[in-house]
DSSP file (Angstrom, degrees, kcal/mol; ACC not computed):
  #  RESIDUE AA STRUCTURE BP1 BP2  ACC     N-H-->O    O-->H-N    N-H-->O    O-->H-N    TCO  KAPPA ALPHA  PHI   PSI    X-CA   Y-CA   Z-CA
    1    1 A M              0   0    0      0, 0.0    55,-0.2     0, 0.0     2,-0.2   0.000 360.0 360.0 360.0 138.6  122.7   74.2   97.4
    2    2 A T     >  -     0   0    0      1,-0.1     4,-2.4    53,-0.1     5,-0.2  -0.484 360.0-107.6 -92.2 167.2  123.0   77.4   99.5
    3    3 A A  H  > S+     0   0    0      1,-0.2     4,-2.2     2,-0.2     5,-0.2   0.892 122.7  50.3 -60.6 -39.9  121.3   80.7   98.9
    4    4 A E  H  > S+     0   0    0      2,-0.2     4,-2.4     1,-0.2    -1,-0.2   0.908 110.0  49.7 -65.4 -42.0  124.6   82.2   97.8
    5    5 A G  H  > S+     0   0    0      2,-0.2     4,-2.3     1,-0.2    -2,-0.2   0.878 110.4  50.7 -63.8 -38.2  125.2   79.3   95.4
    6    6 A L  H  X S+     0   0    0     -4,-2.4     4,-2.0     2,-0.2    -2,-0.2   0.915 110.0  49.5 -65.9 -43.4  121.8   79.7   93.9
    7    7 A T  H  X S+     0   0    0     -4,-2.2     4,-2.2     1,-0.2    -2,-0.2   0.920 112.5  47.6 -61.3 -44.9  122.3   83.4   93.3
    8    8 A Q  H  X S+     0   0    0     -4,-2.4     4,-3.0     1,-0.2     5,-0.4   0.890 107.9  56.0 -64.7 -40.1  125.7   82.7   91.7
    9    9 A L  H  X S+     0   0    0     -4,-2.3     4,-2.3     1,-0.2     5,-0.4   0.927 110.9  43.6 -57.6 -46.4  124.2   80.0   89.5
   10   10 A I  H  X S+     0   0    0     -4,-2.0     4,-1.5     1,-0.2    -1,-0.2   0.900 116.5  47.0 -68.0 -41.6  121.6   82.4   88.1
   11   11 A K  H  < S+     0   0    0     -4,-2.2    -2,-0.2    -5,-0.2    -1,-0.2   0.916 119.0  38.7 -66.8 -43.4  124.0   85.2   87.6
   12   12 A V  H  < S+     0   0    0     -4,-3.0    -2,-0.2    -5,-0.2    -3,-0.2   0.928 129.1  26.7 -76.7 -46.2  126.8   83.2   85.9
   13   13 A Y  H  < S-     0   0    0     -4,-2.3    -3,-0.2    -5,-0.4    -2,-0.2   0.647  85.1-170.6 -97.1 -15.6  124.7   80.9   83.7
   14   14 A G     <  +     0   0    0     -4,-1.5    -1,-0.2    -5,-0.4    -2,-0.1  -0.208  30.7 117.7  59.0-151.3  121.6   82.9   83.2
   15   15 A G  S    S-     0   0    0     35,-0.0     2,-0.4     2,-0.0    35,-0.1  -0.235  72.5 -54.6  85.1-177.2  118.7   81.2   81.5
   16   16 A D  E     -a   50   0A   0     33,-1.2    35,-2.4    -2,-0.0     2,-0.4  -0.869  54.6-172.5-105.6 134.2  115.3   80.5   82.8
   17   17 A Y  E     -a   51   0A   0     -2,-0.4     2,-0.5    33,-0.2    35,-0.2  -0.947  23.0-156.8-127.2 144.4  114.8   78.6   86.1
   18   18 A V  E     -a   52   0A   0     33,-2.4    35,-2.5    -2,-0.4     2,-0.6  -0.993  25.1-163.4-111.1 119.7  111.9   77.2   88.0
   19   19 A I  E     -a   53   0A   0     -2,-0.5     2,-0.7    33,-0.2    35,-0.2  -0.923   8.5-159.4-113.8 122.7  113.0   77.1   91.6
   20   20 A M  E     -a   54   0A   0     33,-2.8    35,-3.1    -2,-0.6     2,-0.6  -0.879   4.6-160.6-102.1 109.2  111.2   74.9   94.1
   21   21 A F  E     +a   55   0A   0     -2,-0.7     2,-0.3    33,-0.2    35,-0.2  -0.805  33.1 151.6 -87.1 123.8  111.8   76.0   97.7
   22   22 A H  E     -a   56   0A   0     33,-2.7    35,-3.0    -2,-0.6    36,-0.5  -0.892  48.3-125.0-146.7 171.0  110.9   73.1   99.9
   23   23 A S    >   -     0   0    0     -2,-0.3     3,-1.8    33,-0.2     6,-0.2  -0.991  27.3-133.5-118.8 134.2  111.3   71.1  103.1
   24   24 A P  T 3  S+     0   0    0      0, 0.0    -1,-0.1     0, 0.0     6,-0.1   0.763 104.4  54.1 -61.9 -25.6  112.2   67.5  102.6
   25   25 A W  T 3  S+     0   0    0      4,-0.0     2,-0.6     5,-0.0    -3,-0.0   0.565  83.9 104.6 -83.7  -8.5  109.6   66.4  105.2
   26   26 A C    <>  -     0   0    0     -3,-1.8     4,-2.0     1,-0.2     5,-0.1  -0.645  54.3-162.5 -84.0 115.2  106.7   68.2  103.5
   27   27 A D  H  > S+     0   0    0     -2,-0.6     4,-2.2     1,-0.2     5,-0.2   0.884  91.9  53.8 -61.5 -39.9  104.3   65.9  101.7
   28   28 A H  H  > S+     0   0    0      1,-0.2     4,-2.5     2,-0.2    -1,-0.2   0.901 107.9  50.2 -62.9 -40.6  102.9   68.8   99.7
   29   29 A C  H  > S+     0   0    0      1,-0.2     4,-2.0     2,-0.2    -1,-0.2   0.914 109.4  51.1 -63.4 -42.7  106.3   69.9   98.5
   30   30 A Q  H  X S+     0   0    0     -4,-2.0     4,-0.9     1,-0.2    -2,-0.2   0.899 112.4  46.4 -62.9 -41.0  107.1   66.3   97.4
   31   31 A Q  H  X S+     0   0    0     -4,-2.2     4,-1.1     1,-0.2     3,-0.4   0.902 111.2  51.6 -68.2 -40.8  103.9   66.1   95.4
   32   32 A L  H  X S+     0   0    0     -4,-2.5     4,-2.3     1,-0.2     5,-0.2   0.843  99.5  64.6 -65.7 -33.7  104.4   69.5   93.8
   33   33 A T  H  X S+     0   0    0     -4,-2.0     4,-2.2     1,-0.2    -1,-0.2   0.883  98.2  54.8 -57.6 -39.7  107.9   68.6   92.7
   34   34 A V  H  X S+     0   0    0     -4,-0.9     4,-1.8    -3,-0.4    -1,-0.2   0.926 109.7  46.4 -60.7 -45.2  106.5   65.9   90.4
   35   35 A Y  H  X S+     0   0    0     -4,-1.1     4,-2.4     1,-0.2    -1,-0.2   0.874 110.9  52.0 -66.2 -37.8  104.3   68.5   88.7
   36   36 A L  H  X S+     0   0    0     -4,-2.3     4,-2.6     2,-0.2    -1,-0.2   0.866 107.2  53.2 -67.6 -35.3  107.1   71.0   88.3
   37   37 A E  H  X S+     0   0    0     -4,-2.2     4,-2.2    -5,-0.2    -2,-0.2   0.921 111.1  46.1 -63.4 -43.4  109.3   68.4   86.7
   38   38 A V  H  X S+     0   0    0     -4,-1.8     4,-2.7     2,-0.2    -2,-0.2   0.908 112.2  51.5 -65.0 -42.1  106.6   67.6   84.2
   39   39 A M  H  X S+     0   0    0     -4,-2.4     4,-2.4     2,-0.2    -2,-0.2   0.931 111.0  46.8 -61.1 -46.7  106.1   71.4   83.6
   40   40 A A  H  X S+     0   0    0     -4,-2.6     4,-2.3     1,-0.2    10,-0.3   0.898 112.7  50.6 -63.1 -40.2  109.8   72.0   83.0
   41   41 A E  H  X S+     0   0    0     -4,-2.2     4,-2.2    -5,-0.2    -2,-0.2   0.920 110.6  48.6 -63.5 -44.0  110.0   69.0   80.6
   42   42 A N  H  X S+     0   0    0     -4,-2.7     4,-1.0     2,-0.2    -2,-0.2   0.898 111.2  50.2 -63.5 -41.0  106.9   70.2   78.6
   43   43 A L  H  <>S+     0   0    0     -4,-2.4     5,-2.2     1,-0.2     3,-0.5   0.905 111.0  48.7 -63.5 -41.0  108.4   73.7   78.3
   44   44 A N  H ><5S+     0   0    0     -4,-2.3     3,-1.7     1,-0.2    -2,-0.2   0.867 105.5  57.7 -67.5 -35.7  111.7   72.3   77.1
   45   45 A D  H 3<5S+     0   0    0     -4,-2.2    -1,-0.2     1,-0.3    -2,-0.2   0.760 103.5  55.7 -63.8 -23.7  109.9   70.1   74.6
   46   46 A R  T 3<5S-     0   0    0     -4,-1.0    -1,-0.3    -3,-0.5    -2,-0.2   0.228 131.1 -91.2 -94.7  13.6  108.4   73.3   73.2
   47   47 A G  T < 5S+     0   0    0     -3,-1.7     2,-0.2     1,-0.3    -3,-0.2   0.502  85.3 128.8  94.9   4.4  111.8   74.9   72.6
   48   48 A N      < -     0   0    0     -5,-2.2     2,-0.7    -6,-0.2    -1,-0.3  -0.592  55.7-136.1 -88.6 155.5  112.3   76.7   75.9
   49   49 A N        +     0   0    0     -2,-0.2   -33,-1.2    -3,-0.1     2,-0.5  -0.777  40.2 160.9-112.3  86.1  115.4   76.3   77.9
   50   50 A V  E     -a   16   0A   0     -2,-0.7     2,-0.5   -10,-0.3   -33,-0.2  -0.909  22.9-161.0-113.6 131.5  114.1   75.9   81.5
   51   51 A T  E     -a   17   0A   0    -35,-2.4   -33,-2.4    -2,-0.5     2,-0.5  -0.942   8.8-147.7-112.2 129.6  116.0   74.4   84.3
   52   52 A L  E     +a   18   0A   0     -2,-0.5     2,-0.4   -35,-0.2   -33,-0.2  -0.846  20.0 179.0 -95.6 127.5  114.3   73.1   87.5
   53   53 A R  E     -a   19   0A   0    -35,-2.5   -33,-2.8    -2,-0.5     2,-0.4  -0.981  16.3-149.1-125.4 140.5  116.2   73.4   90.7
   54   54 A T  E     -a   20   0A   0     -2,-0.4     2,-0.5   -35,-0.2   -33,-0.2  -0.883   8.8-160.5-107.5 145.2  115.0   72.4   94.1
   55   55 A F  E     -a   21   0A   0    -35,-3.1   -33,-2.7    -2,-0.4     2,-0.8  -0.976  12.4-141.7-129.9 116.4  116.2   74.3   97.2
   56   56 A D  E >>  -a   22   0A   0     -2,-0.5     3,-1.1   -55,-0.2     4,-0.7  -0.683   9.7-166.0 -81.3 107.2  116.0   72.7  100.6
   57   57 A C  T 34 S+     0   0    0    -35,-3.0     7,-0.2    -2,-0.8   -34,-0.2   0.639  83.5  67.7 -70.2 -13.8  115.0   75.5  103.0
   58   58 A E  T 34 S+     0   0    0    -36,-0.5     3,-0.3     1,-0.2    -1,-0.3   0.795 100.2  48.2 -74.4 -27.7  116.0   73.4  106.0
   59   59 A T  T <4 S+     0   0    0     -3,-1.1     2,-0.3     1,-0.3    -2,-0.2   0.697 122.5  30.1 -87.8 -18.9  119.7   73.5  105.0
   60   60 A D    ><  +     0   0    0     -4,-0.7     3,-1.5     1,-0.1     4,-0.3  -0.738  60.7 178.4-142.3  90.4  119.9   77.3  104.5
   61   61 A V  T >> S+     0   0    0     -2,-0.3     3,-0.8    -3,-0.3     4,-0.5   0.681  77.2  71.0 -68.5 -17.4  117.4   79.3  106.7
   62   62 A F  H 3> S+     0   0    0      1,-0.2     4,-2.3     2,-0.2     3,-0.3   0.701  80.8  75.9 -71.5 -18.2  118.7   82.6  105.3
   63   63 A A  H <> S+     0   0    0     -3,-1.5     4,-2.9     1,-0.2     6,-0.5   0.848  83.8  64.7 -62.3 -34.2  117.0   81.8  101.9
   64   64 A E  H <>>S+     0   0    0     -3,-0.8     5,-1.5    -4,-0.3     4,-0.7   0.929 112.1  33.4 -56.8 -46.8  113.6   82.6  103.4
   65   65 A G  H  <5S+     0   0    0     -4,-0.5    -1,-0.2    -3,-0.3    -2,-0.2   0.874 118.2  53.4 -76.1 -37.7  114.6   86.2  103.9
   66   66 A M  H  <5S+     0   0    0     -4,-2.3    -2,-0.2     1,-0.2    -3,-0.2   0.871 123.9  25.0 -66.8 -38.7  116.9   86.5  100.8
   67   67 A F  H  <5S-     0   0    0     -4,-2.9    -1,-0.2    -5,-0.2    -2,-0.2   0.349 107.1-113.9-110.2   4.0  114.3   85.2   98.4
   68   68 A G  T  <5 +     0   0    0     -4,-0.7     2,-0.4    -5,-0.3    -3,-0.2   0.866  50.0 176.2  68.1  36.3  111.1   86.2  100.2
   69   69 A V      < -     0   0    0     -5,-1.5     2,-0.3    -6,-0.5    -1,-0.2  -0.609  10.6-165.2 -79.3 129.1  110.0   82.6  100.7
   70   70 A C        +     0   0    0     -2,-0.4     2,-0.3     2,-0.0    -5,-0.0  -0.851   9.8 178.4-110.1 150.2  106.9   82.1  102.8
   71   71 A H        -     0   0    0     -2,-0.3     2,-0.6   -49,-0.0   -49,-0.0  -0.966  29.9-124.2-147.0 163.3  105.8   78.9  104.3
   72   72 A I              0   0    0     -2,-0.3    -2,-0.0     1,-0.1     0, 0.0  -0.955 360.0 360.0-109.5 121.7  103.1   77.4  106.5
   73   73 A A              0   0    0     -2,-0.6    -1,-0.1     0, 0.0     0, 0.0   0.445 360.0 360.0 -94.0 360.0  104.5   75.6  109.6
């Protein structure tokens, strides 16, 4: 998904999102994704409508500036 596609998704469909900005090679990101999936599932079980999306920052470098993503290299 591109930064533009992510922006359009939120504008068109609305709702609540948890967005994980990550790099596929990052072990910490991979571990955190598991916890975010559980969190979104728990929120949905409690009647919330939360969608988890992951965004690969390696495929769209403009996302860092567009969404204010910071990272440790």
